[in-house]
MDAnalysis code that builds the backbone (N, CA, C; Angstrom):
import MDAnalysis as mda
import numpy as np

u = mda.Universe.empty(186, n_residues=62, atom_resindex=np.repeat(np.arange(62), 3), trajectory=True)
u.add_TopologyAttr("name", ["N", "CA", "C"] * 62)
u.add_TopologyAttr("resid", np.arange(1, 63))
u.add_TopologyAttr("resname", ["UNK", "UNK", "UNK", "UNK", "UNK", "UNK", "UNK", "UNK", "UNK", "UNK", "UNK", "UNK", "UNK", "UNK", "UNK", "UNK", "UNK", "UNK", "UNK", "UNK", "UNK", "UNK", "UNK", "UNK", "UNK", "UNK", "UNK", "UNK", "UNK", "UNK", "UNK", "UNK", "UNK", "UNK", "UNK", "UNK", "UNK", "UNK", "UNK", "UNK", "UNK", "UNK", "UNK", "UNK", "UNK", "UNK", "UNK", "UNK", "UNK", "UNK", "UNK", "UNK", "UNK", "UNK", "UNK", "UNK", "UNK", "UNK", "UNK", "UNK", "UNK", "UNK"])
u.atoms.positions = np.array([
    [30.232, -30.603, 9.068],
    [29.526, -29.845, 10.152],
    [30.179, -28.479, 10.273],
    [31.494, -28.503, 10.180],
    [32.217, -27.166, 10.309],
    [31.938, -26.270, 9.336],
    [31.741, -26.758, 8.071],
    [31.300, -25.861, 6.915],
    [29.985, -25.185, 7.116],
    [28.982, -25.937, 7.706],
    [27.724, -25.593, 7.948],
    [27.715, -24.345, 9.098],
    [28.622, -24.679, 10.140],
    [28.698, -23.591, 11.145],
    [29.379, -22.429, 10.649],
    [30.335, -22.516, 9.825],
    [31.037, -21.298, 9.301],
    [30.034, -20.471, 8.435],
    [29.245, -21.236, 7.652],
    [28.166, -20.549, 6.722],
    [27.222, -19.849, 7.647],
    [26.691, -20.373, 8.750],
    [25.756, -19.769, 9.575],
    [26.337, -18.602, 10.325],
    [27.625, -18.575, 10.575],
    [28.327, -17.508, 11.295],
    [28.677, -16.440, 10.436],
    [28.793, -16.705, 9.100],
    [29.222, -15.647, 8.123],
    [28.123, -14.693, 7.974],
    [28.439, -13.351, 8.131],
    [27.457, -12.357, 8.028],
    [26.947, -12.157, 6.621],
    [27.855, -12.442, 5.564],
    [27.471, -12.273, 4.157],
    [26.317, -13.167, 3.921],
    [26.359, -14.371, 4.299],
    [25.327, -15.374, 4.072],
    [24.021, -14.964, 4.660],
    [24.079, -14.407, 5.823],
    [22.900, -13.994, 6.556],
    [22.294, -12.767, 5.881],
    [23.118, -11.875, 5.335],
    [22.669, -10.711, 4.697],
    [22.009, -11.055, 3.514],
    [22.478, -11.918, 2.621],
    [21.726, -12.288, 1.457],
    [20.486, -13.038, 1.801],
    [20.492, -13.929, 2.763],
    [19.225, -14.506, 3.144],
    [18.150, -13.504, 3.603],
    [18.570, -12.489, 4.374],
    [17.716, -11.462, 4.788],
    [17.153, -10.656, 3.639],
    [17.932, -10.386, 2.601],
    [17.470, -9.622, 1.355],
    [16.474, -10.580, 0.656],
    [16.719, -11.871, 0.553],
    [15.730, -12.806, -0.136],
    [14.379, -12.790, 0.670],
    [14.423, -12.927, 2.015],
    [13.186, -12.884, 2.690],
    [12.486, -11.614, 2.668],
    [13.146, -10.511, 2.610],
    [12.577, -9.163, 2.525],
    [11.968, -9.056, 1.098],
    [12.649, -9.511, 0.116],
    [12.006, -9.352, -1.308],
    [10.854, -10.241, -1.284],
    [10.732, -11.418, -0.681],
    [9.610, -12.306, -0.721],
    [8.439, -11.580, 0.042],
    [8.615, -10.841, 1.090],
    [7.640, -10.192, 1.870],
    [7.002, -9.046, 0.970],
    [7.843, -8.379, 0.300],
    [7.507, -7.213, -0.509],
    [6.630, -7.725, -1.734],
    [7.129, -8.818, -2.341],
    [6.296, -9.487, -3.415],
    [5.002, -9.875, -2.938],
    [4.818, -10.452, -1.785],
    [3.532, -10.890, -1.319],
    [2.633, -9.655, -0.959],
    [3.205, -8.596, -0.455],
    [2.467, -7.436, -0.258],
    [1.860, -6.677, -1.628],
    [2.785, -6.821, -2.613],
    [2.388, -6.272, -3.861],
    [1.322, -7.095, -4.560],
    [1.425, -8.380, -4.429],
    [0.342, -9.186, -4.981],
    [-0.946, -9.154, -4.290],
    [-0.899, -8.928, -3.002],
    [-2.146, -8.878, -2.189],
    [-2.860, -7.649, -2.480],
    [-2.135, -6.472, -2.659],
    [-2.757, -5.176, -2.740],
    [-2.763, -4.684, -4.207],
    [-2.436, -5.519, -5.102],
    [-2.197, -5.011, -6.546],
    [-3.500, -4.420, -7.035],
    [-4.659, -5.016, -6.918],
    [-5.930, -4.478, -7.415],
    [-6.259, -3.163, -6.840],
    [-6.099, -3.098, -5.527],
    [-6.505, -1.747, -4.870],
    [-5.541, -0.703, -5.368],
    [-4.233, -1.042, -5.542],
    [-3.284, 0.000, -5.921],
    [-3.546, 0.433, -7.352],
    [-3.867, -0.446, -8.158],
    [-4.152, -0.155, -9.526],
    [-5.362, 0.737, -9.746],
    [-6.403, 0.430, -8.923],
    [-7.603, 1.214, -8.922],
    [-7.431, 2.694, -8.542],
    [-6.641, 2.751, -7.411],
    [-6.407, 4.099, -6.897],
    [-5.479, 4.882, -7.835],
    [-4.462, 4.171, -8.391],
    [-3.440, 4.798, -9.281],
    [-4.209, 5.278, -10.553],
    [-5.184, 4.427, -11.059],
    [-5.991, 4.881, -12.255],
    [-6.837, 6.121, -11.981],
    [-7.544, 6.215, -10.813],
    [-8.306, 7.245, -10.451],
    [-7.413, 8.586, -10.352],
    [-6.269, 8.411, -9.777],
    [-5.349, 9.555, -9.517],
    [-4.784, 10.158, -10.851],
    [-4.502, 9.209, -11.711],
    [-3.984, 9.616, -13.077],
    [-5.027, 10.259, -13.873],
    [-6.287, 9.608, -13.937],
    [-7.453, 10.279, -14.645],
    [-7.656, 11.658, -14.018],
    [-7.700, 11.829, -12.870],
    [-7.910, 13.054, -12.180],
    [-6.909, 14.220, -12.677],
    [-5.640, 13.812, -12.509],
    [-4.548, 14.767, -12.905],
    [-4.649, 15.081, -14.365],
    [-4.835, 14.096, -15.242],
    [-4.872, 14.442, -16.743],
    [-6.306, 15.132, -17.104],
    [-7.299, 14.787, -16.337],
    [-8.525, 15.540, -16.548],
    [-8.486, 16.862, -16.156],
    [-7.878, 17.217, -15.115],
    [-7.743, 18.562, -14.667],
    [-6.881, 19.403, -15.733],
    [-5.814, 18.647, -15.993],
    [-4.839, 19.375, -16.993],
    [-5.654, 19.685, -18.381],
    [-6.465, 18.746, -18.797],
    [-7.227, 18.953, -20.066],
    [-8.148, 20.140, -19.852],
    [-8.854, 20.207, -18.808],
    [-9.885, 21.275, -18.566],
    [-9.093, 22.531, -18.449],
    [-7.925, 22.680, -17.854],
    [-7.088, 23.894, -17.805],
    [-6.778, 24.326, -19.312],
    [-6.234, 23.392, -20.076],
    [-5.891, 23.519, -21.567],
    [-7.062, 24.183, -22.270],
    [-8.217, 23.467, -22.050],
    [-9.425, 24.013, -22.790],
    [-9.956, 25.339, -22.363],
    [-9.847, 25.637, -21.053],
    [-10.058, 26.943, -20.698],
    [-9.126, 28.047, -21.157],
    [-7.898, 27.703, -21.285],
    [-6.946, 28.641, -21.737],
    [-7.071, 28.933, -23.229],
    [-7.450, 27.818, -23.952],
    [-7.654, 27.871, -25.432],
    [-8.984, 28.730, -25.827],
    [-9.984, 28.759, -24.892],
    [-11.198, 29.411, -25.203],
    [-11.024, 30.893, -24.867],
    [-9.918, 31.306, -24.160],
    [-9.773, 32.778, -23.861],
    [-9.242, 33.525, -24.989],
])
């Protein structure tokens, strides 16, 4: 019983538990919004590279 109480009072044990719980929450958020984020990131990437390609084409035609 004393060992359990010392573990619960030890801040290092609590800190690692908090990190594990925080990591679990972040993982759940990532899995929940993965499709939306991928769709938006794809649109953003296509827009940036599309604009860059148009600029290069305009410069090469001059």
